[in-house]
C-alpha positions in Angstrom: 3.2 26.2 69.3 0.1 28.7 68.8 -1.2 29.5 72.1 -4.4 31.3 73.0 -4.5 33.3 76.0 -6.9 35.8 77.9 -5.9 39.0 77.2 -6.3 40.2 81.0 -3.6 37.7 81.9 -1.1 39.6 79.7 -1.8 42.9 81.5 -4.6 44.2 78.9 -7.0 46.2 80.7 -10.2 44.5 79.4 -11.4 42.9 82.9 -15.0 43.9 83.8 -14.0 46.4 86.2 -11.2 48.1 83.8 -8.5 46.2 85.5 -6.3 43.3 84.5 -5.2 40.0 86.1 -1.6 40.2 84.8 0.3 37.1 85.5 4.1 38.3 85.2 5.3 34.6 85.9 3.1 33.5 82.9 4.4 36.3 80.8 8.0 35.4 81.4 7.2 31.7 81.0 5.6 32.2 77.4 8.3 34.8 76.3 11.1 32.3 77.0 9.2 29.5 75.3 8.7 31.7 72.2 5.5 30.6 71.4 2.9 32.5 68.9 0.5 34.0 71.2 -3.4 34.9 70.3 -4.7 36.9 72.7 -8.6 37.1 73.4 -11.2 39.0 75.0 -14.6 37.2 74.1 -16.5 40.0 76.4 -14.9 42.9 74.4 -15.4 41.0 71.1 -19.2 40.4 71.8 -19.6 44.7 72.2 -19.4 44.7 76.1 -18.1 47.8 77.5 -15.0 48.4 79.6 -15.8 48.6 82.9 -19.2 46.5 82.5 -21.1 45.1 85.4 -19.8 41.8 86.5 -21.4 38.6 84.8 -21.9 35.0 85.9 -23.5 31.8 84.4 -26.8 31.0 86.0 -28.7 27.9 84.7 -26.5 28.1 81.4 -27.2 31.6 80.5 -24.9 34.3 81.2 -26.5 37.3 83.3 -25.0 40.5 84.8 -25.1 41.3 88.3 -28.4 43.3 87.9 -30.2 40.4 86.3 -30.0 41.6 82.8 -29.0 38.8 80.2 -25.9 39.3 78.5 -25.9 35.9 77.4 -26.0 36.9 73.7 -23.1 39.3 73.7 -21.0 36.6 75.3 -21.9 33.7 73.0 -21.5 36.1 69.9 -17.9 37.2 71.3 -17.0 33.7 72.2 -17.9 32.7 68.3 -15.9 35.7 67.0 -12.7 35.1 69.1 -12.7 31.6 68.1 -13.2 32.1 64.4 -10.3 34.7 64.7 -7.9 32.6 66.7 -8.4 29.6 64.2 -7.9 31.7 61.3 -4.2 31.6 62.0 -4.0 27.9 62.0 -4.5 25.3 64.6 -4.5 26.3 68.3 -2.2 23.9 70.5 -3.4 25.1 73.8 -5.6 27.9 75.4 -4.5 29.4 78.7 -7.5 30.8 80.1 -8.5 33.1 83.1 -10.0 30.9 86.0 -13.5 31.2 86.9 -14.7 33.9 84.1 -17.9 33.2 82.7 -16.0 33.4 79.3 -12.6 31.7 80.1 -13.3 29.5 83.3 -11.7 26.3 82.9 -13.3 23.4 85.4 -15.0 25.8 87.7 -17.0 28.8 87.3 -19.2 31.1 89.8 -22.6 29.9 90.4 -24.6 32.7 88.9 -25.6 34.3 92.4 -22.6 36.9 92.6 -21.8 35.2 96.2 -18.5 34.1 95.5 -19.6 30.1 95.2 -17.7 28.2 92.7 -19.3 25.3 90.8 -18.0 22.7 88.3 -18.1 24.1 84.8 -16.3 26.3 82.0 -16.9 29.3 80.5 -18.7 30.0 77.2 -15.6 30.4 75.2 -13.8 27.6 76.9 -16.5 25.3 76.4 -16.3 26.3 72.6 -12.6 25.6 72.3 -13.0 22.1 74.2 -15.9 20.9 71.7 -13.3 21.5 69.2 -10.9 19.3 71.1 -8.5 22.3 72.4 -6.9 21.6 75.5 -7.9 24.5 77.8 -5.8 25.2 81.1 -5.2 27.8 83.7 -2.2 29.7 84.4 -1.0 27.5 87.1 -1.9 24.4 85.3 0.2 25.7 82.2 3.3 26.4 84.6 3.4 23.2 86.5 
């Protein structure tokens, strides 16, 4: 299987604050299964730096915590990563970082930077779903 995975889940330090959300249980599971992994970070692919201000989706557009639009960067990065991921063949599943404005699956922050979650998908997750790719969180994948 070809599996797209949010890079920071695999320990890459590309999170907004320069950290990662390394998920050792997921890494071990993926190693044991021997899938072809395609790691992605749409924010970096869109030209955003590490570290960078936090971003959320507000009224359909991505803004950072200072109110500046970063929508163009998020969308360009999502398109680049989608194209790169598909260049190697069909994608069987995408394991994406929960709540992220790029990779959130099923719920994302509401754009007020107050920790409130609302139903929805991140920009990259939405692109994948539009192309029929199943998108899951690490917890859903390991169920």
